[in-house]
VOKE-587805 format. One record per residue (C-alpha): residue in one letter; x, y, z; residue number from 1. Coordinates in steps of 0.2 Angstrom, whole numbers. Layout:
<marpas>
MARPA | aa | X | Y | Z | i
MARPA | A | X | Y | Z | NUM
...
</marpas>
This chain:
<marpas>
MARPA | aa | X | Y | Z | i
MARPA | X | 0 | 0 | 0 | 1
MARPA | X | 6 | 17 | -4 | 2
MARPA | X | 10 | 30 | 9 | 3
MARPA | X | -5 | 40 | 3 | 4
MARPA | X | -16 | 24 | 5 | 5
MARPA | X | -10 | 21 | 22 | 6
MARPA | X | -13 | 39 | 27 | 7
MARPA | X | -31 | 38 | 20 | 8
MARPA | X | -34 | 22 | 30 | 9
MARPA | X | -28 | 29 | 46 | 10
MARPA | X | -38 | 45 | 43 | 11
MARPA | X | -54 | 34 | 40 | 12
MARPA | X | -51 | 25 | 56 | 13
MARPA | X | -48 | 41 | 66 | 14
MARPA | X | -65 | 48 | 59 | 15
MARPA | X | -75 | 32 | 63 | 16
MARPA | X | -67 | 32 | 81 | 17
MARPA | X | -71 | 51 | 83 | 18
MARPA | X | -89 | 47 | 78 | 19
MARPA | X | -90 | 34 | 91 | 20
MARPA | X | -82 | 45 | 104 | 21
MARPA | X | -95 | 59 | 100 | 22
MARPA | X | -110 | 47 | 102 | 23
MARPA | X | -103 | 40 | 118 | 24
MARPA | X | -99 | 57 | 126 | 25
MARPA | X | -113 | 68 | 120 | 26
MARPA | X | -124 | 73 | 135 | 27
MARPA | X | -140 | 70 | 126 | 28
MARPA | X | -149 | 53 | 125 | 29
MARPA | X | -149 | 45 | 107 | 30
MARPA | X | -160 | 30 | 104 | 31
MARPA | X | -160 | 22 | 86 | 32
MARPA | X | -175 | 10 | 82 | 33
MARPA | X | -179 | 1 | 66 | 34
MARPA | X | -196 | 2 | 57 | 35
MARPA | X | -204 | -11 | 68 | 36
MARPA | X | -198 | -1 | 84 | 37
MARPA | X | -184 | -13 | 88 | 38
MARPA | X | -169 | -5 | 97 | 39
MARPA | X | -153 | -4 | 86 | 40
MARPA | X | -143 | 7 | 97 | 41
MARPA | X | -142 | 17 | 114 | 42
MARPA | X | -128 | 29 | 118 | 43
MARPA | X | -121 | 31 | 135 | 44
MARPA | X | -133 | 45 | 140 | 45
MARPA | X | -148 | 36 | 134 | 46
MARPA | X | -143 | 21 | 145 | 47
MARPA | X | -142 | 33 | 160 | 48
MARPA | X | -159 | 41 | 156 | 49
MARPA | X | -168 | 25 | 151 | 50
MARPA | X | -160 | 15 | 165 | 51
MARPA | X | -156 | 1 | 152 | 52
MARPA | X | -140 | -4 | 143 | 53
MARPA | X | -137 | -6 | 124 | 54
MARPA | X | -133 | -24 | 127 | 55
MARPA | X | -149 | -29 | 135 | 56
MARPA | X | -160 | -18 | 124 | 57
MARPA | X | -152 | -21 | 107 | 58
MARPA | X | -164 | -31 | 96 | 59
MARPA | X | -179 | -29 | 108 | 60
MARPA | X | -195 | -20 | 103 | 61
MARPA | X | -200 | -5 | 113 | 62
MARPA | X | -217 | -14 | 115 | 63
MARPA | X | -209 | -27 | 126 | 64
MARPA | X | -205 | -14 | 139 | 65
MARPA | X | -221 | -6 | 147 | 66
MARPA | X | -211 | 9 | 153 | 67
MARPA | X | -207 | 14 | 135 | 68
MARPA | X | -225 | 13 | 128 | 69
MARPA | X | -226 | 32 | 128 | 70
MARPA | X | -212 | 32 | 114 | 71
MARPA | X | -223 | 22 | 102 | 72
MARPA | X | -236 | 36 | 98 | 73
MARPA | X | -222 | 48 | 96 | 74
MARPA | X | -214 | 37 | 82 | 75
MARPA | X | -231 | 33 | 75 | 76
MARPA | X | -236 | 51 | 74 | 77
MARPA | X | -219 | 55 | 66 | 78
MARPA | X | -222 | 41 | 53 | 79
MARPA | X | -240 | 47 | 50 | 80
MARPA | X | -235 | 65 | 46 | 81
MARPA | X | -220 | 60 | 36 | 82
MARPA | X | -227 | 50 | 21 | 83
MARPA | X | -214 | 56 | 8 | 84
MARPA | X | -201 | 47 | 18 | 85
MARPA | X | -189 | 62 | 17 | 86
MARPA | X | -178 | 66 | 31 | 87
MARPA | X | -188 | 77 | 43 | 88
MARPA | X | -188 | 82 | 62 | 89
MARPA | X | -202 | 83 | 74 | 90
MARPA | X | -200 | 90 | 92 | 91
MARPA | X | -212 | 84 | 106 | 92
MARPA | X | -212 | 82 | 124 | 93
MARPA | X | -218 | 67 | 134 | 94
MARPA | X | -216 | 57 | 150 | 95
MARPA | X | -209 | 40 | 153 | 96
MARPA | X | -209 | 30 | 170 | 97
MARPA | X | -192 | 27 | 179 | 98
MARPA | X | -190 | 10 | 186 | 99
MARPA | X | -195 | 16 | 203 | 100
MARPA | X | -212 | 21 | 196 | 101
MARPA | X | -209 | 40 | 196 | 102
MARPA | X | -212 | 50 | 180 | 103
MARPA | X | -198 | 58 | 170 | 104
MARPA | X | -202 | 72 | 158 | 105
MARPA | X | -192 | 71 | 142 | 106
MARPA | X | -190 | 82 | 127 | 107
MARPA | X | -189 | 72 | 110 | 108
MARPA | X | -183 | 76 | 93 | 109
MARPA | X | -186 | 62 | 81 | 110
MARPA | X | -178 | 60 | 64 | 111
MARPA | X | -178 | 48 | 50 | 112
MARPA | X | -163 | 36 | 49 | 113
MARPA | X | -160 | 35 | 30 | 114
MARPA | X | -146 | 27 | 19 | 115
MARPA | X | -137 | 35 | 4 | 116
MARPA | X | -152 | 32 | -7 | 117
MARPA | X | -164 | 40 | 5 | 118
MARPA | X | -173 | 24 | 10 | 119
MARPA | X | -179 | 25 | 28 | 120
MARPA | X | -171 | 12 | 39 | 121
MARPA | X | -178 | 17 | 55 | 122
MARPA | X | -179 | 32 | 67 | 123
MARPA | X | -166 | 42 | 77 | 124
MARPA | X | -174 | 48 | 93 | 125
MARPA | X | -164 | 62 | 102 | 126
MARPA | X | -170 | 66 | 120 | 127
MARPA | X | -165 | 74 | 136 | 128
MARPA | X | -172 | 74 | 154 | 129
MARPA | X | -182 | 90 | 157 | 130
MARPA | X | -184 | 87 | 176 | 131
MARPA | X | -171 | 101 | 181 | 132
MARPA | X | -177 | 113 | 167 | 133
MARPA | X | -195 | 111 | 173 | 134
MARPA | X | -190 | 114 | 191 | 135
MARPA | X | -181 | 130 | 185 | 136
MARPA | X | -197 | 135 | 176 | 137
MARPA | X | -207 | 133 | 191 | 138
MARPA | X | -195 | 143 | 202 | 139
MARPA | X | -195 | 157 | 189 | 140
MARPA | X | -214 | 156 | 188 | 141
MARPA | X | -215 | 157 | 207 | 142
MARPA | X | -204 | 172 | 207 | 143
MARPA | X | -214 | 181 | 194 | 144
MARPA | X | -230 | 177 | 203 | 145
MARPA | X | -223 | 183 | 220 | 146
MARPA | X | -216 | 199 | 211 | 147
MARPA | X | -234 | 202 | 203 | 148
MARPA | X | -242 | 199 | 220 | 149
MARPA | X | -230 | 211 | 228 | 150
MARPA | X | -234 | 224 | 215 | 151
MARPA | X | -253 | 221 | 217 | 152
MARPA | X | -252 | 222 | 236 | 153
MARPA | X | -243 | 239 | 235 | 154
MARPA | X | -256 | 245 | 222 | 155
MARPA | X | -271 | 239 | 233 | 156
MARPA | X | -263 | 247 | 248 | 157
MARPA | X | -261 | 264 | 239 | 158
MARPA | X | -279 | 263 | 231 | 159
MARPA | X | -287 | 259 | 248 | 160
MARPA | X | -277 | 271 | 258 | 161
MARPA | X | -284 | 287 | 250 | 162
MARPA | X | -303 | 283 | 253 | 163
MARPA | X | -299 | 277 | 270 | 164
MARPA | X | -291 | 294 | 274 | 165
MARPA | X | -306 | 303 | 268 | 166
MARPA | X | -318 | 292 | 278 | 167
MARPA | X | -307 | 294 | 294 | 168
MARPA | X | -306 | 313 | 292 | 169
MARPA | X | -325 | 314 | 289 | 170
MARPA | X | -329 | 304 | 304 | 171
MARPA | X | -318 | 316 | 315 | 172
MARPA | X | -327 | 331 | 308 | 173
MARPA | X | -344 | 323 | 310 | 174
MARPA | X | -340 | 320 | 329 | 175
MARPA | X | -334 | 338 | 330 | 176
MARPA | X | -350 | 345 | 321 | 177
MARPA | X | -362 | 334 | 331 | 178
MARPA | X | -354 | 341 | 347 | 179
MARPA | X | -357 | 359 | 341 | 180
MARPA | X | -374 | 354 | 335 | 181
MARPA | X | -371 | 358 | 317 | 182
MARPA | X | -377 | 348 | 301 | 183
MARPA | X | -366 | 334 | 295 | 184
MARPA | X | -374 | 329 | 279 | 185
MARPA | X | -359 | 334 | 268 | 186
MARPA | X | -348 | 323 | 277 | 187
MARPA | X | -360 | 308 | 277 | 188
MARPA | X | -360 | 310 | 258 | 189
MARPA | X | -341 | 310 | 257 | 190
MARPA | X | -341 | 293 | 268 | 191
MARPA | X | -354 | 286 | 256 | 192
MARPA | X | -345 | 291 | 241 | 193
MARPA | X | -328 | 284 | 247 | 194
MARPA | X | -336 | 267 | 253 | 195
MARPA | X | -343 | 265 | 235 | 196
MARPA | X | -326 | 269 | 229 | 197
MARPA | X | -319 | 255 | 240 | 198
MARPA | X | -332 | 243 | 234 | 199
MARPA | X | -327 | 247 | 216 | 200
MARPA | X | -309 | 244 | 220 | 201
MARPA | X | -313 | 227 | 228 | 202
MARPA | X | -324 | 222 | 213 | 203
MARPA | X | -311 | 226 | 201 | 204
MARPA | X | -298 | 216 | 210 | 205
MARPA | X | -310 | 201 | 211 | 206
MARPA | X | -314 | 202 | 192 | 207
MARPA | X | -295 | 203 | 188 | 208
MARPA | X | -290 | 189 | 200 | 209
MARPA | X | -304 | 177 | 195 | 210
MARPA | X | -304 | 165 | 181 | 211
MARPA | X | -313 | 173 | 166 | 212
MARPA | X | -328 | 163 | 161 | 213
MARPA | X | -337 | 168 | 145 | 214
MARPA | X | -355 | 165 | 139 | 215
MARPA | X | -350 | 167 | 120 | 216
MARPA | X | -363 | 167 | 106 | 217
MARPA | X | -361 | 170 | 87 | 218
MARPA | X | -363 | 188 | 85 | 219
MARPA | X | -363 | 201 | 71 | 220
MARPA | X | -349 | 212 | 77 | 221
MARPA | X | -355 | 227 | 67 | 222
MARPA | X | -372 | 227 | 74 | 223
MARPA | X | -365 | 224 | 91 | 224
MARPA | X | -355 | 240 | 90 | 225
MARPA | X | -369 | 250 | 82 | 226
MARPA | X | -381 | 246 | 96 | 227
MARPA | X | -368 | 248 | 110 | 228
MARPA | X | -362 | 265 | 104 | 229
MARPA | X | -379 | 272 | 110 | 230
MARPA | X | -374 | 267 | 128 | 231
MARPA | X | -357 | 275 | 129 | 232
MARPA | X | -363 | 290 | 138 | 233
MARPA | X | -351 | 302 | 130 | 234
MARPA | X | -352 | 321 | 130 | 235
MARPA | X | -361 | 329 | 115 | 236
MARPA | X | -344 | 336 | 109 | 237
MARPA | X | -337 | 319 | 107 | 238
MARPA | X | -340 | 312 | 90 | 239
MARPA | X | -341 | 293 | 85 | 240
MARPA | X | -338 | 288 | 67 | 241
MARPA | X | -338 | 271 | 60 | 242
MARPA | X | -328 | 263 | 47 | 243
MARPA | X | -334 | 245 | 45 | 244
MARPA | X | -332 | 230 | 34 | 245
MARPA | X | -350 | 225 | 29 | 246
MARPA | X | -344 | 207 | 24 | 247
MARPA | X | -338 | 201 | 41 | 248
MARPA | X | -345 | 184 | 47 | 249
MARPA | X | -352 | 182 | 64 | 250
MARPA | X | -339 | 177 | 78 | 251
MARPA | X | -341 | 169 | 95 | 252
MARPA | X | -341 | 183 | 109 | 253
MARPA | X | -347 | 186 | 126 | 254
MARPA | X | -357 | 202 | 122 | 255
MARPA | X | -357 | 209 | 140 | 256
MARPA | X | -339 | 206 | 143 | 257
MARPA | X | -334 | 213 | 126 | 258
MARPA | X | -345 | 229 | 129 | 259
MARPA | X | -335 | 231 | 145 | 260
MARPA | X | -319 | 232 | 135 | 261
MARPA | X | -325 | 243 | 121 | 262
MARPA | X | -334 | 255 | 134 | 263
MARPA | X | -318 | 256 | 144 | 264
MARPA | X | -307 | 260 | 130 | 265
MARPA | X | -319 | 273 | 122 | 266
MARPA | X | -322 | 282 | 138 | 267
MARPA | X | -303 | 283 | 141 | 268
MARPA | X | -301 | 290 | 124 | 269
MARPA | X | -315 | 303 | 128 | 270
MARPA | X | -307 | 308 | 144 | 271
MARPA | X | -290 | 310 | 135 | 272
MARPA | X | -298 | 322 | 123 | 273
MARPA | X | -307 | 331 | 137 | 274
MARPA | X | -323 | 326 | 129 | 275
MARPA | X | -320 | 335 | 113 | 276
MARPA | X | -314 | 325 | 98 | 277
MARPA | X | -317 | 311 | 86 | 278
MARPA | X | -317 | 293 | 91 | 279
MARPA | X | -316 | 281 | 76 | 280
MARPA | X | -323 | 263 | 77 | 281
MARPA | X | -317 | 251 | 63 | 282
MARPA | X | -319 | 233 | 59 | 283
MARPA | X | -310 | 222 | 47 | 284
MARPA | X | -305 | 204 | 43 | 285
MARPA | X | -286 | 200 | 45 | 286
MARPA | X | -275 | 185 | 43 | 287
MARPA | X | -260 | 180 | 53 | 288
MARPA | X | -260 | 194 | 66 | 289
MARPA | X | -245 | 198 | 76 | 290
MARPA | X | -249 | 183 | 88 | 291
MARPA | X | -257 | 166 | 84 | 292
MARPA | X | -263 | 155 | 99 | 293
MARPA | X | -265 | 139 | 88 | 294
MARPA | X | -270 | 129 | 103 | 295
MARPA | X | -287 | 136 | 104 | 296
MARPA | X | -292 | 143 | 87 | 297
MARPA | X | -298 | 134 | 71 | 298
MARPA | X | -291 | 146 | 58 | 299
MARPA | X | -279 | 160 | 57 | 300
MARPA | X | -292 | 173 | 52 | 301
MARPA | X | -297 | 186 | 65 | 302
MARPA | X | -309 | 201 | 66 | 303
MARPA | X | -300 | 217 | 70 | 304
MARPA | X | -309 | 230 | 80 | 305
MARPA | X | -300 | 247 | 80 | 306
MARPA | X | -304 | 261 | 92 | 307
MARPA | X | -294 | 276 | 87 | 308
MARPA | X | -294 | 294 | 94 | 309
MARPA | X | -286 | 311 | 90 | 310
MARPA | X | -282 | 315 | 107 | 311
MARPA | X | -265 | 320 | 115 | 312
MARPA | X | -258 | 302 | 113 | 313
MARPA | X | -248 | 292 | 126 | 314
MARPA | X | -229 | 295 | 129 | 315
MARPA | X | -216 | 281 | 126 | 316
MARPA | X | -212 | 282 | 144 | 317
MARPA | X | -230 | 277 | 149 | 318
MARPA | X | -237 | 266 | 134 | 319
MARPA | X | -227 | 251 | 140 | 320
MARPA | X | -235 | 251 | 157 | 321
MARPA | X | -254 | 254 | 153 | 322
MARPA | X | -258 | 235 | 154 | 323
MARPA | X | -250 | 234 | 171 | 324
MARPA | X | -262 | 233 | 186 | 325
MARPA | X | -264 | 249 | 195 | 326
MARPA | X | -255 | 260 | 183 | 327
MARPA | X | -264 | 275 | 179 | 328
MARPA | X | -260 | 293 | 173 | 329
MARPA | X | -277 | 299 | 180 | 330
MARPA | X | -280 | 305 | 198 | 331
MARPA | X | -282 | 291 | 210 | 332
MARPA | X | -300 | 297 | 213 | 333
MARPA | X | -304 | 294 | 195 | 334
MARPA | X | -301 | 275 | 193 | 335
MARPA | X | -293 | 260 | 200 | 336
MARPA | X | -279 | 257 | 187 | 337
MARPA | X | -287 | 240 | 183 | 338
MARPA | X | -298 | 245 | 169 | 339
MARPA | X | -286 | 241 | 154 | 340
MARPA | X | -278 | 225 | 163 | 341
MARPA | X | -296 | 218 | 165 | 342
MARPA | X | -299 | 223 | 146 | 343
MARPA | X | -284 | 213 | 141 | 344
MARPA | X | -289 | 198 | 152 | 345
MARPA | X | -307 | 198 | 144 | 346
MARPA | X | -299 | 199 | 126 | 347
MARPA | X | -287 | 185 | 130 | 348
MARPA | X | -301 | 174 | 137 | 349
MARPA | X | -309 | 175 | 119 | 350
MARPA | X | -292 | 168 | 113 | 351
MARPA | X | -289 | 186 | 106 | 352
MARPA | X | -276 | 199 | 108 | 353
MARPA | X | -276 | 217 | 113 | 354
MARPA | X | -263 | 230 | 108 | 355
MARPA | X | -260 | 248 | 108 | 356
MARPA | X | -250 | 261 | 97 | 357
MARPA | X | -249 | 280 | 100 | 358
MARPA | X | -241 | 296 | 94 | 359
MARPA | X | -240 | 311 | 106 | 360
MARPA | X | -250 | 325 | 98 | 361
MARPA | X | -258 | 314 | 85 | 362
MARPA | X | -269 | 301 | 95 | 363
MARPA | X | -270 | 283 | 101 | 364
MARPA | X | -277 | 267 | 93 | 365
MARPA | X | -282 | 251 | 102 | 366
MARPA | X | -283 | 235 | 92 | 367
MARPA | X | -294 | 221 | 97 | 368
MARPA | X | -291 | 205 | 88 | 369
MARPA | X | -304 | 191 | 90 | 370
MARPA | X | -303 | 174 | 81 | 371
MARPA | X | -317 | 169 | 69 | 372
MARPA | X | -318 | 152 | 76 | 373
MARPA | X | -312 | 144 | 92 | 374
MARPA | X | -311 | 126 | 97 | 375
MARPA | X | -323 | 130 | 111 | 376
MARPA | X | -336 | 137 | 99 | 377
MARPA | X | -334 | 121 | 88 | 378
MARPA | X | -337 | 110 | 103 | 379
MARPA | X | -352 | 120 | 108 | 380
MARPA | X | -359 | 119 | 90 | 381
MARPA | X | -357 | 100 | 91 | 382
MARPA | X | -366 | 99 | 107 | 383
MARPA | X | -380 | 109 | 100 | 384
MARPA | X | -381 | 99 | 85 | 385
MARPA | X | -383 | 83 | 95 | 386
MARPA | X | -397 | 91 | 105 | 387
MARPA | X | -406 | 96 | 89 | 388
MARPA | X | -404 | 78 | 82 | 389
MARPA | X | -411 | 70 | 98 | 390
MARPA | X | -426 | 82 | 98 | 391
</marpas>
């Protein structure tokens, strides 16, 4: 053999050895199975995670090990969604049981094992133990929750303190006036007004903290806005104009809840304009909005409700905080700072999205995205059809 030939053979051996070293050393489990789900190979990390060895598992079907049954639908789902037999990757999460019976969360990536002529020989399943990652996620979520609770507690304390001060001062004055034999009606009115304000704060907090349950019905959104616009209670100097798409289909909404959203935004706009200006309500059909919660919707089409004013606008400093609980630019006596966070929660309960854009000196626009169809609406239709069929 020529020196060059010897060098090439040595290089090939080194590359093959390196491949073995990589498979053995990589800190991710690798499981290779054939088309009948029989195990071909386990790397070292897979042996640790699955608590089995390459020697004991090689040639065995996953169906012979009950702990590995959750892997079967992952493989079948990959095979079903890959009819062309081309190399593809699917990422999923699942759980298998350890030998002690406890569950272990795993993240999987499955890939076709193909030869040089693109014939599928089996599947390569790459996976990792998500236990520590999930613990970190829970800790992060707990920290976020505690931080949110701390912020809310501070906001609640601030909002409640002001009416309590007014009530206490009024009681002191009432005692003084009674001792002097003077009327106290004005101070009783203050107490009544502040107690009502406290009740509003409590009701808003409860609304914000509870799970949002909707009573959704298929609704013509244009007629809904037209009818509800007569109930805004705006000053005569505030003008409402419509710019609507007459071809919109009906969508599933809770009319009471959505009216709460529209009313709050419209009144905020009117107050920002000091009751003098134009508020435009628009509707249109949009596809692929800036968000897409595919878990709960049937299509990527949404009805967009726009609420736009020509008021002073919102500064860049404030606009990033307007959906935070208890954030408000108004005087504390004019609101709880929970109006827009509640609006956001209502829209999200519809599997929609609420955003805002603004330019100082030009005006502000709120966009309410509502899906044409949700899975919940489809299931409701199915139940209704069954009831009609039985009748």
